[in-house]
N, C-alpha and C positions, 0 to 999 in steps of 0.2 A: 670214374674208374672202370665201370663195366656196365653193360646193358643186356637186356634180354627182351624177347618179344613173344606175344601170344596173339595171333589173329583170332578173334573171337568166333568167327564162323567155322573155324577148324579146331575148336577147343576140346572136343571130346577125346580124340586119340589120334595117334599117328596113322592108324589103320582106317580112319574115317574116310569113306568114299565120296560123300557129297557134303557140300557146305551146309551148315545149319544156322540160319539167322538167329539173332538174339530176339527175345521177346521184351517189349517195353516194360519197365518196372520190375522185371524179374532179376533176382540176385544170383550171380554165378560164382562158384568157387573155382578159382584157377591157380595154377602154379606157374611161375616164370623162373626159368633157370638163368642164372648169371654165368653159366658155363664154368669151366675150371679156371679159377683165378686165385691169386694170393696177394694179400696186402697186409702189412703190419701196421696196426693202429696203436698209437701211444695210449696209455691208460687215460680214461676220461674223454677221449675223442668223440665228438658228435658226428653222425653221418646224416646225409640228406637223401631221401628217396624221392625221385621225381617220376610221375606217371604222365604219359603223353600218348596221344593217338598217332604220333608220327616220330620217326627218326630218319627222315629223308635227308640225304641220299643213301644212308647206310641200309635202310630197308625201304622197299617200294612204298610210295605214298598210298594210303588207303582212302578212297573216296567215300567210304561208309554207305554205299548204295546197295550192297549185296551183289552187284555185278562182279564178274571176274576182274582182278586188278588190271589185267592187260586189255580191258574193254575199251572200245573206241568211244563209249559214252563219256561225255565231258561233265556230266552232272556230279556234284559233290554235296555231301551233307555234313554239317558240323557235328562232331561227336562230343558228348558231354559225359565224362568219366566220373564215377563216384567210387570211392574206396570206403567200404563199410567197416566200421571199427567200434562196434558196441558189443554188449554181452552176448547178444544173439548171433552176431556176425563178426567174430574176432578176426583180425588181420594181424599178420606178423611178418617180420623180416628175420629169417633165421641165419645167423652167422656162426660158424664153428669157432671155438676158441682153441688155439693150438699153442702149446708151450714153445718158446724159442728153441729149447733143446731138442724138440721133435722135428724142427724144420731141417730140410736137407742143406748141406753146406755147398755153397757155390763159389767159394773163394772171393767173395765180394770185397773183403778188406784187401787182399793181395792185389786184386785187379785195380782197386782204387789207388793203392800205393804206387803201382806202376804208372797209372795215369798221372798222378802227381809228379812223378819223376819225369815223365814225358813233357809236362807243361812247364817245368821249372825254367826252361829257356825263355819263356815269355812272361814278363812280370805280371801283367794283369791276369792272364790265364792261370798262372801259378798261384796267385792269391785266391782265385775262385776255387781251384782244385784243392788247395790246402784247407779252405773253409769247408768244402764239401766233405773231405776226408775226416775232418774233426767232427762234423755233424754226424756222419755215419758211425764213427767209433763211439761217440757219446750216446747215440740212440741204441746201439747194440749192447754196449757195455762189455765187461770182461766175462768170458765164458769159463 
């Protein structure tokens, strides 16, 4: 659904002037923003959090050498990530809970109804659109 990134050599602040390499076996507290996003989860939904050293091509591949990313050096080092999650090093994913009534209205039902009408001419598309409309209305419920 969403991703964020933190290049560890630039972890201190946006005003940091020089990269600072990590120290082996030192634990670092970082925050990764998932930017502004919104997704409605049904009650009881489980989510997965994946941690990776790369999301190429969305973000430039990090060779983990400490050299600038645009360096002509072809050396790469495999990164080993550890997420600490014990009493001394708590980790968390914080997701706000927003009531449906607090969400802005975007006329999703009206847009979907119009799409259903547009697809009615094609039997297979009409069936798909009708099922989609039913699913949306069922998940939102009456307001």
